[in-house]
N, C-alpha and C positions, 0 to 999 in steps of 0.2 A: 383462402382460409387464413384467418388471423392466427397469430401466434398465441401459445398458451401464456405468454408473458402478458400481464395486464398492467404493467407499470405505466406511469405518466409518459415517459420517454417513448416506450413502444407505441403508445397510442398516438403521440404527436406525429411519429413517422407515418404511421398508418393513415392518419388524418390528411396527410398531404397527398397520398397517392392511392389510398384505398377508400377513405371516408373523409369528406370535407364538410364542415359545418354540422357535425353530428352531435347529438346530445350526450354521448358518452357510451361506454360499454364496449364489449367486443363480440364479434360474431363467432360463435362456437356451436358445437353440436352435442346434445346430451346423449346419454347411453339409452337409447330407445330403439325399438324395432322399426324397420322401414314400413311405410304404409303404401299399399298398392292402389292404383287408380280405381275409382268406383266404390271404394269403401264408404259406408254411410254412417248413420247414427250409431249403429251397433258398436262400432270400434271407436266412436268419438271423432272420426276423421273423414273429411271429404275432400276429394281432389278431382276436379273436372276441368274440362275446357269448354267454354261457352261457344255458341255458334259464331260469335263475333271473332273468336280467336283468343279472347282474354282467358288466361289461366287462373283458376280459383282454387285456393287451398283453405280449408276450414278445419279448425280443430277445437273440439269441445274440451276445455280445460278447467278443472275445479279450482280456480285461483281467485275466488271472490266474485262478486257480482260486477265484474269489469270485463270490457272487451278491447282488444287492440286490433285496429284496422290499418294495414300497410299496403300501399301501392308501389310496387317496384317497376319503374318505368325504364326501359332500355334507352336512356337519354343521359349518357354520361359524357365525360370529356373526350372519350374516344370517337364520339359521334359529332363533333364540332368541325366545321370547315377549317381548313388551314388559315391561320392568321386571326382566328376568333377564339383564342384560348379564354376560358372562363365563361363562355356562352351558356353551357348547360347549367353551371352552378348559379349564374345570374337569373336564368329562367326559373330554376327551382326556388330561388330566393323570393322572386315575385309571387309565384303560385303559393308558396308556404305562408307569405305575409298575408294573402287574401284568405287562406284557409284558417290561419290563427284568428283573424278578426271575426270570423263567424263561428268558430268552434266554441267559444266561451259561452254562447247561448245554450249549448247543449251540456255544459259542464265538462267539456272535453279539453284535453291538453293536446296541442298540435305541435309537431316538430318535423324536420325534414333534413336530409343530408344528401350530398352528391358523391359518387365514386367515379372512378374512371369508366365504369360500365353502366351505372344506374343513377337515376334520381329516385329517391325513396321518400314517400310522404306518409306520416303516421298520425293516427288519432287514437287516443287513450281515453275511453269514456265509459260511463255507466252502461252496463249491457241493455238496460231498458230503453236506451236512446240509440241503440245500434242501427236501426233502420235509417233514422235520421242522419246518422253519421255517414253511412254508406252513400246515401243520397248527396250529402254535402260534398264528400270527396269526389264523387262522380261529376257533380256540377262544376266544381272548381277545376278539375283536370280537363273537362271538356271545353269549358269556356273561361279561360284564365284572363285576368286583367294584365295584359302585356302591352299597355299603351305607354305614351310618353309620360303621362302623369305618374303612373306607377313606377316607371323607370327612374324618373328624377327623384322620387321619394325614397327609393331603396339603394340607389347606386352610391351615394355618399358614404353610407355606412360601410358598404363593401370595400370602397376604395380606402377608407380609414383602416379597416381590418387588414387589407393587404400592405398598407404602409407599416402597421405595427408588426406584421408577419415578417417583413424585411429585416427587422431587427433580430429575429431569431436565427442564431447561427445554425441550428439544427435544421431549420427549414431551408435555409440557403444551401447547406451542404447536400440536403436531400434532393433538391432540384438539380444540383450539379450532378449528382449520382445518376438520377434517372435520365437526364439529358444525354449523359455520356454512355450509359448502358444500352439505351434504345436509340438506334439511329433512324429507324423509320416508323416504328409503331407509335401511335399516339400516346401510349403510356409515357412517352418522353415529356409530355406537357404537364405542367401543374394543374391540378383539377380546378383550383380557384382562379387561374389565370394570372395576369400581371396588371399592375395599375395602368400600364399603357393600353393593353389589349382591352381591358374592361371599360376604360374611359371612352373607347371608340365604338363600342356596341350600340346598335340602334334598335328601336322597336321592331323594324322589318326583320332584323336578324332573329330576334326572339320568336316572332310568329312563324318564320320559316323553319326553325328548329322544331317548334311545337307541331307544325303540320307534318313534319317528316317522322318524328319519333313518338309523339303522344298518341299512340294508336293501340287498339285492342291486342293485336298480335305481339306487341312489344311490352305488354303489361302483365304483371302477376299480382293479383289481389290476394292478400293473406288476412284471414280473420281468426282470432284466437280468443278464447275465453268462455264466458257463461253464454253459450250460443247453441242453437240447433242448426246443424249443417244444411238440412233441406231448406229451411226458411231463409238462411243466408244466401243460398243458391238462387232462390227465386227472386230475392230482393236485388241482388247484384245484377242478375240478368236484366231486370227492368231499369235499374239506375244507369247502366252503361249501354243501354240500347242504342244511343245515338253516337257512340264512340266510333271513330274511324275503324274501318276493318281491313283496309288494304295493307299488304306487307310488301316493303320495298327493301329487300336486304342488300346491303352494300358491304362487300368484303373489306376487311381491315388490311392495311399493308403488312405483308410478312416480314418478320425481323430476320435478317441474315444471321447465320451461325457466327459465334465469336471465336476467333482463332488465337487471340493473344490478349494478355492483360491490358486494361485500359486504366490510365491514371490521370486524374485532373487535380490540380492544386491551385488555389486561389488565396490571396492574402486579403485580410480586412481587419479592422480594428476589433479587439477583443482580448480577453485574458486567457482563454483556453482554446485549444486546437480540437476541431471536430474530425474524427476519422470514421468514414463510413465504408463498408464493404458491401458489394452486392454480387451475388452469384446467380446468373440466369438459371432459372428452374422450369417449373411446369404450370399448367393451368389447374383450375379446380377440379377438373375431370380425371386427372391423372391418378393412377394407383399409388404414386409416390408421395402423395400429399401427406399422409400420416407420418412417414419417415422424416420429411422436411419439417413438419410441425414439432416432432420430437427433438430435432436438431436445434430448433429455436429455443425450446425450453431447456435443453441441456446446456446451451450456451448463455442464455440471458434471463431465465425465470428464477427469481428468488435469490436469497443470500447463499445458497449452496451451488448455484450455477457456476460453470467453469470460469466464465469471465469474471463474475463477481468475486470468486475465490482467488484466482490467480492474478487478475489485473488490478482489482480494487483492494482486496484484503491483504494478500501476501506481498504485493509489490507496491501498493498504494499509488499506482501510476495513473489512475483515472478517477474522476469524480463521479461518473455514472457510465453505465454500460446497458445495452439492450440488444435483443435479437428478435426478429420478426419474420415469419414466413408469409410472403405476400403472394397468394395464388388466386388471381382473378380468373376471368373467363378465358383470356389468352395467357400463354406462359408468362409468369412473373419472375420474382426474385426472392432469394433468402437474403435478408438484410442484417448486417451486424454493425453496431455503431458504439463509439466511446467518446467521451469528452476528456481531454488530458491536459495537464499543465504543459506548456512548451518545453520545459526542461526535462519532461518525462515522455516526450512524444516517442522517442526511439524505443524506449523500454516498453511503452504501452503498445506500440505497433508491433514489435517483435513478438510479445507475448500473446497479443490477440491473434495474429496470424498463425502462431504455433498451435494454439488451442483449436482454432477453427480447422486447420488442415489435419490435425490429429484425429478429428472425428472421421475423416475419410480413410485414415490409415489404420487406426486401432479400434477394436470393438470396445464399446463402453461396458462397464461392469453391469451384471444383472440388477444390482441394487440401484444404480444410477438410472438405469432404464425404467425400473419400477417407479421411482420417485417422479420421473418425468411424465410417465403415463398417468400417474395419479394426479399430478398437477393439472393436466388437461381435463381429466374427468371432474375434478373439484371445480375448476373454473367453469366448465360447461354446465354442471349441476346448478351452480349459482345463477347462471342466466336462465335456467329452466324454471326458476322460482317465479318469474314474472310473465305476464301475458306478452309483453313487448319483447322479452328475451326469446321466447318460443317462436313468436312471429318472425323475428329477425333470422333465426336459424332456418325455419321453413322457406322464408323468401330467398335467402342466400342459395341454398341447395337447389331450389327449383329454377331460379333465374340464372344461376351462374354455373352450377355443377352437374345439372342433368336430372335433378329431382331425388326422390328417396333412395333410388338405387346407388347414387353417389355417396349418400350419407351412410348407407349400409356398408359400402366398399370401404369408406374412410374408417369406420369403427372396426371393421374386420381387420384392416391393415394395422390399426393401432394396437389391437389386442394380440395379434399374432406376431408382432414385431419381435425379433430377437436381437441381441447385440450384433451378431454377424450379418443379418439381413439389413439392419439399419446402416451398418458400415458400408455394405455393397451398394445400397441406394445412394448414400452420401458421396462415395467415391466417384460416382458419375458426374456430380455437379461441383464438388469441392476441389476444383483444379485451378492452378494459377492462370491458365489461358482463358478460363471461364469467369474471370474475376474483373470487376470494375471497382476502382477505389476513388473516392472523393475526399479531399482534405481541405478544410477551411483553416488556414494557418494565421495566427495573430502576427501582425507586423512587429518586427523586433524593434526594441527601443534603446538597446545599448550597442555600442560599437565594440569591435574586437580590441582588446588591450594590446599594447606594445610591450616589448621587453620580455621579462621572465614569464609573465602571465600568458604570452601568446601561444605557447605550446599547449597549455591546459585549455585555452579557449578553442584551439583547433580540434583538440581531442573531443571537447564537448560537442562540437558541431557534427561529429559522427553520429551522435544520438539526439542532438538538439539542433535540427537544421534550421538555418536563419533565412532561407529564401525558398521559393517554389522549386527551383532547380535542384537544390540539395535535397529537399524532401522527396522528390520523385526519384533521384538516384538512390536514396536510402531504401525506399519502398521496393524499388526493382531489385536491389541487392537482396532484400529480405525474401522476396518472391523467388529469386533464384535459388536461395537456400532451400526453400520448401519444394521447389520443382526437382531438385536433385539432392535429396538429404545425403550427406556423407560425412566426411570429417569436419570438425568445427572450423569456422573461418579463422584466418590468421589473426593473431592478437595485434592490438594497436602499438603496444610497446614490448620490447624484448625483456626477457627475465633479467632482473637486476637493475633495470633503468627506473630510477625513482622519479615519480611525477609529484610536484608540488603545486598546490593550488590555494589561493586565498578565496574562501567561500564568500557568497554574497552576504551571508549573516556576519562575516567578519572572522569566523573561525578558520582553522587551517585543515587541509586535507592532504594526506600523504599516501600515495599509492605505489606499492612495489609489486609488480607482476613476478610471480614465481610458479612456473607451470610444471615443476617436476612431480607434484603429487596433487590429487584432486581435492585440495583443502584450501580454505580461506580463513585467515585470522583478522579480526577487527579489534582495535584498541582505541577506546575513546578516553580522553584524559583532559582534566582541567588543572591548571596551577592552583595550589591551595593546600589541602590536607591540613596537617597540624599547624602549619604557619598562620592559618587564619583563626585559630581557636584561642580562647582564653579560659579562665576558671569556670565561666557559666556554660561555655559551648564546647568544652573539651569532650572529644568522642563524637561531635556532630557529623563529621565527614565520614567516619567509619559507619555510623548508624545509617546515614543517608545512602551510602554505597549499598548496604544490605537491602534497603527498602526500594532503591531503583530497580532491583531485579524481581520485586515481588508485587507488582501491580501498576497498571496505568489506568487512564480513564476508560479505556475500552477493553482491557484484559485484566482479569484477576490472576492471582498467583497460580491457581490451578490451570488456567488457560495458557499462561506462559510456559508452564511445565509441559503441557501437552504439545505446544507449538515447537518447543525446543526438541522434544522427543521425535516429533514427526519430520524434523529437519536433520536430525543427527547432529545436534548442536549442543554446545556448553556455554553457559553464561555465568560470569562471576564478577564481583566487585573488587576494586583495588583502592585502598585508601592508605596513604603512608605519610611520611613527614611533610612532603612537598606537593602532593597531588591527590586527586580523587578521579575515579574513572570506572569503566566497565570494559571487560574483555570478553571476546566471544570467539569460538572456533566452530566451523561448520563445513560440511561437504560443499565443494564448489558448485554443485548443481543447485544449491539452495542459498547462495550467498545473498541474493536480492531479498528473499524472504527474511533472512537473518538481519540484514541491514535494516529492513523495515521494523522489525521487532526492536532492534537496538535504539533506533530513532524514536520509536514510541516510548521506550523506557526513559530516554534522555529528556525528551520534550514534555511528556505528560505523566510524570509519576503521580500516583494517587496518594501514596503515603497513608494508606488506610489505617485506622485506629487499631484494628485487630492485628494487622501485620506489624505495626509499630510496637505493640505490647509484646508480641511474640519475639521480635528482634531484640527488644529491650531486655526481656528475661534472659535471652541467650547471652547478650553482652555482660549483664550483671553477673551471670554464672561464670563467665570467663574471667571477669575481674576478681571474683571470689577465689577461683582456683589459682589465679596468679598470686594473689595475696598470701595464699597457703604455700606457695612455692618459694623456697628460700633464695634460689638463684635468681628468679625474677624480681623478687622484692628487694634484693640487695642492688641489683642493676638500676631499678627505678629510684632508689635512694641516691645512688651515684649521680643520675641525670638531674635530680633536683639540686645537687651541689653545683654541677657544671652549668646548668641553665636556670639560675634562680628566678629569672623573669621572662625567659623565652619559652614559647609553646613546646619546644623540643623536649621540655621536661616532662610532658604528659605521656601517659601510656596512649598509644594509638586508639585504644578502646575507650579512653576517657577516664573519668573517675566515677565511683558509685553515685556521688552526689549530682554531678553534672548529667550523667545518663538518666537518672531518675527524673530530673527536672526538665529534660528536653521534650516538650510537648509537640504535637503535630504542627501546630501554628508556628512555633519557634523554628522547627525544622524547615518548614516551607519557606519562611522568611530568610533563613540562613542560605538556603539553596538558591532562591531567586537573587539574592543580594550578591552572593559570591561565585555562582557557577552559571553565568549566562552563556548563550550559544556563541557570542562573539569572542570568547576565550577558549572555546573547545578546540582540541585537536583530535582528529580521527585519522588513525593509521590503518590501512588495509593492505594486507600482504597475502599473496597466494594466486591461485588459478582463477583470475578474473580480468576482464578487459578494463583497463584504466578509463576509457572513454565512457563506458557504461557506468563504472563506479562514479565518475565525476557527475554525470547527469542525475544519477539516482540520488547522490548525497545533496546536490543542489536543491532538489525537489523536496527531500525529506527534512532538510535542516534549513528552511527559509529565514530571512531576517525577521527578528521579533519586533512586530510593529509597536507594541505598547509595553515593552519590557521596562521594569523599574531600573533606575540608574544602578550600575554595579558598584560595589564598594571597591575602592582602590586597593591594589595588591600591595602588601608591605614591601618596602624597599629592602634589598639584601643588606645585612648587617655585618660589620666586622666586629665580632664579639671579643672583648678584652680577654686575655688569658685568665683562667681561674686561679684564685689564690689558693695556696696550699691549705687544705682543710680536710675534715673527716666527719663522718657521721656513723655512730654505733648504735645499734639496737640489739634487743635480746629476743630470743625465740625459744619455743619449747622443743625444737628439733634437736637431735643429737649432733647434727652436722653443723659445721661453721662455714659461713660463706663470706668472701671478701671480693670486692670489685675495685680495681685500680683504674682510674680514668685520666685522660689527657685531652685537651682541646684538639679538635681535628680541622679539616679544611672544607672550604666551599667548593662546589663542583667546578667553578671556573678558575680555581687557583692553579698557577703554573706548576706548583710542586705536588699536585694531586697524584700524578702518575708515580712519582717517587715514594709518596707515603703509601700508595697501594702496594708497591713492591716491598716496602718495609713490612707491611702487614703479612705479605706472603712469606717473607723470611721468618717472621715470628709464628706463622700458621700453627694452630693447635693440632692439626692432623699430620702435617709432614714437615713442619719447620722446627724452630728452636723450642717453642713451648711444648711440642709433642715430646721432644727429648727430655724436657724438664719433667714432664709428668712420669716418664719411665724411670727417672732417677729418684723421684720421691714416691715411694710406694703408698703412703698414706694420702696422696692427693687423688681424691675421687674423680674430680672432673676439672678441666681447665678449658676455657673458651675465649676466643677473641672476637669481639663484636665492634662494629664501626658504623658510622653514618657520615657520608659526604652529602651535605645538603646545599640548598640554595644559600642558606647561611652557614657558616662553619659549624661542622658537626663534632664528632667525638671519636676517640679510640678507647676502647675498654677491654680490660683482661679480667675475667671473672674466674674465681677459684672456689672450689668446694672440697673440704677435707675434714678430717677429725680435728677437734679443737687443738690437740697436741701438735699436729703437724702443720697447722695454718701459718704460724710465724715463720717457720723455715721456708715454706713455699712462697710467702710474700717476699722474703728477702732474696730468694732465688730469682724471682721475676724481676725485681728491681736491678739485680746484678746483670741480667740479660739486657735490660734496657740500657744500663750504663755501658756495657760492652759495645752496643751498636753505636753509641754516641762517641765513645773514645777510640774504638778500633775499626777500621774499615773491614767490610765483609770480603771474603775471598772471591776472586773472579769466578771460581767454580760454583760457590754457593749462589752468587748473583745470577749466574747463567741458568742454574737449576730453577731458581725462583721465577726468572723471567719466562722460561719455557712453560712452567706450570701455570702461571698466571695467564699467559696468552692462550694456552690450550684450553683452559677452563672458560675463558672469554669466548673463544670460537665455538666450543661445544655448546655454550649456552645460547648461541644464535642460530643453531641448525633447525630449530622448530619455528614454524611461521608465527606462533603466538609469542614466542621470545623476541623474534625479530620486530614484530609490530609494536611490542612493549618498548623495545629500545628506540624505535623511531619516535613514538609518542613522548617517551621520557626526554629525549633530547630536545624535542621542540618545546615542551612546557617548562623545562628548566633552563633554557637559554643555551644549552650546549650545541644545538643544531642537530638536524635529523641524521647527519652523517657521522656523528661522533664515534659511533661504535666501529666504523671502518678505520678511523684515525687512531683509536685507542691502542691496538696491538703495536703499531710503529712507535708510538710514544713510549710504550714499555720496553720494547726491544732496544730503543736508542738510548736507554739509561745506562750510565757507567757507575763505577764504584764511588766516585766523588759526588755524584748526584744523590746517591743513596745516603752517604754520610752527611751530606749537607741537610738533607730532610730529617735525618735522625737528630741532628743538633737543634733543628728548629722545633720539631714536634715531640721529642722524647725528653725534653729538658725536665729533669727531676723537680725543679722548682715550681712547676705547674702541675705536678701529680696531686691528684685528690684521691680519696679512698672512702669507701663505705663498707661496714662489716655488719653481719648478722651472726651473733654469737649465742650459744646456749645459755639458759638462765643462770647457770652456776659454772661459769668458766674458771679455769685456773687463774689465780691473781696475775700471773705473768701475762696471760693472754688479754686480760683486761687492761694492762697498763702499757705493755710494750708498744703497740701501735700508736698510742697517744704520745709517748715519749719520742718515738721516731718522727711523728709530725711536728712536735715542737722543736726538735733539733733543726728541722728544715726551716 
C-alpha cells in the first residue's frame, strides 16, 4: 500500500523498492464497495479466472471513450536468481520497448514499471481499438523480443540511468536501508539492479525468467473504461489461449524477526545528510494496513504533518521530509526520511525520532486523525478520475492483497479507526528494536580548531557528528532515550559555565546554561544604535527594531503573534545609544522553535510598507508627546548642548523630519549596511543544552554568501569637555524645567565605577538629591539621568518646580556638587551607596532575560561577556579617595551646562539670574 503522501520524495523512495521506471502516480483505493466474483454487466464489474489460470478484472467506467489495459505479471525483483539483480526490470524494459513501438499504430500510449513483486504493462487507448490492444499485449507478452539485438539496444540506456541514480543521495540511502533491514528476503535487492549486475545479464537469463514467470497463473489482466465486460472476457480468452498454464510456485526465504535496532552509516560527498528510518511492518493482506497508512500521512503528508511542522517549520532542521507505508505482498516497512544540513543532524534526528515514537505512545487528536483520513480519501479520489488510476487500484488489490475483500477490509479499517486503535496498532511496530536506520553523511571539510574554540567544537560534535562512528553513537543514545523515557539526559555544561563560540558567519554566540527554571532567554545584539545615525537617519535603528518583530519573508505580523502565543514566548526590540537587537523569552520546551523564529526575524525581515507606516505613526506620536513634555524637552535641549555634533544628541526615536523621510528602501539599505550577521552577538541563557544551541545557531545563521560590504563602525571618541553654556526656551506650561549637565565617561574608562558610585550617592530616590527635594517643598520633581556609552556619555540632573522655586533649587543642586568635589564623603555614606549599588546590580541579573542582555551588552560594547561578574568587586573595592578623585574630574563646575524651559511670562529675576550665573563662570 502506498502512503497517502504524494510528494516527489515519497515517490522517489517508493520507486526504488515499490515501483521502478513507473510513469508516475500512486497506488491507492477509492471509497467504493467491494465487487464479488461473478458480477457482470449489471454492476459494471467482471472478475473471473480463465481456464488457463489467468485472472481477469473488467470494470465499465464512464470516463470518456477510453480504455486502460494492464497486465500484472508476478515477475518482480523477488523472482530473480541470486546474483542477477535487475533481471526482471531489464526484461520488462525490453518487452515494454517492443510494446511501445507497435502501440502507436492503435493511437495507444504504452508504459510499464517493475516492482519487487510484479512487472506491469499498460496500454491506454481509444475504446474502439480495445480488441486490437488486448491482442497486441497478449502477443508481446507471449513472444517477446529477448534476443541479443534487443538487449544491446536497450541496455546502454539502463546503465546510463543507473549511473545517474548513483548520484542520488536518497537512492543510495534507501538501498542501504533495505539491504540492512532485510537480511534474507529479496526485498533487500534494488529493483533496477546495479551497473555491475545489469552489465553481466545475457539473453539466456532473460529467456529463463520469461519461461518461469510469464505464465497465465502468474498474470492478472485488468481492463477499465468504456467497455462491455462479457466482450472483454471473450476477447481475452482467445488472445491469451497460447499463454503457458503451468504454475511452479517457489517460496520466498522467510525473514527472521528483528531483535535489536540496526544502524548503518556511510560517508560520501554531498551537502546534506540523509536520514532514513525503516520499521518492519506487514504485507498488503494485513488488517493493520490502514493504521500504517494513517501513520505515514500523519508524519509526512502535507504542511501540517508532524515532521513538516516540527522538523521543518519549527526547527528548520531539514530541507525535506517524507513518510511512506510500503506494504507489498510480503511484510514490508514503514519508511520515514529527512534531508538535513550536517550542522542540524542531531536536532533533526532527535526531533524525528521523538515524533515517530510518540505515535506509538500517545493517541493522536480526533481532528488530526480526521485530516489524515481525508487526505487519503482525497488522494484516492483523484486517482479514481482516470481509467489508468482505477486499473492500478484493481490490479494492486487483486495481485498483491487478495482481491476486493482486502480492499473492503482496508476501507473498513480506515473509517473505523480511532485515536486509541491507531495508537495500539502502531505501538506494535514503532519500537526501537524493530527499527533500521540508514544515514548517508557528508564528508567533513573542516578540522577541529585548537585553543579556545576547541571546547565549542567538541560540544558541537554532540549534535553535528563528524564521522560514522560518532553518528552511530548519537543515534544509539537517542534510541536509548526512546526505549526508556524518563528524566532528561544530563546537560553538556553545568549551570553557570559560559560557552563562547565564534560562528561560521563571523558573529559571536554566548551560551550560559541555567537549569533552575524551565525558561530560556535569547538576546541578539549588534553594535550600532544611535552612534551610526546622522540628521537624515536619526531614529532608523529604533524603527528597524520595531519592524524586525513585525514580519519576515515567510511570516506576517499576525503569524508571528500566533507563533509567540503558541510557544508562550515574548519578543521585543532593543535600540539604544550603542546597540540594536531583539530579546526573547520562552519556555524551555520551545526554545528551538523560538530560536528559529528569532533567526527568521534577524535574517529575513520583510519591512512591509503597511507595518512601516504603522510603526512610523506610533513613533511620530511618541515624539509629539515628548515635545509636549517639558521634562523631556529640556533634557533633549541639554543633550544638544553637550553633543553638538555627536549622534548622542538625538532622541532614540529620531526626529519628526528624519522619521518621516525614512522609506522602506532607505531602511533596508541602512540595515544591510550596518547590521550584518558577522557583527551579531547572540546570548542564550537558561534551561537548554549548549551543544544543541551551538548546532542550531550554526545552521540558522550561516555565512552570508553575497552580503554587501558592511560600513565600518565609528571609532570610539574622546569628546572634549563641553564649554559652559546655556539654552533657554519658553513654554505655555505653568511649571519651569531645568536640566544641569556634565560630560560623562566611556564604558571602558577606569573611573567608570567611581562615577557610578557618585551617581548612587546623589541618587534622587535615596541619596542627596532625594534629601534636597524634601528640603525644597516647591521642587515638584528631581531626577538624575546618565549615559555611559562606547563614546563618553553624560550626567544630567533634571528639575521641575514652580517658577519661583527654580532658582533656589538650581543653586542647591550646584552646592551639592561642590560639596562632593571639596569634601570627602563619609565612610558610612560610601558604604551605604556601595551596598545599594551592588544589590541593585545583582537583583537586576536574577532573571534570565536580564542576564542574557548583560552578556550581549558586554560583547557588543567591548567590555567582555563577563563584565557583570567583575562589576560588584570593582564597586566594593572603591575607597573614599577614589570617589573624591572622580568628583573632581567629572563634577567640575567649569564644564557644567544647563538648559531651561520657562513659562512665557516668568518673573524678570528668573529670566536674568541663570544667564548671569553662566556669564560669571
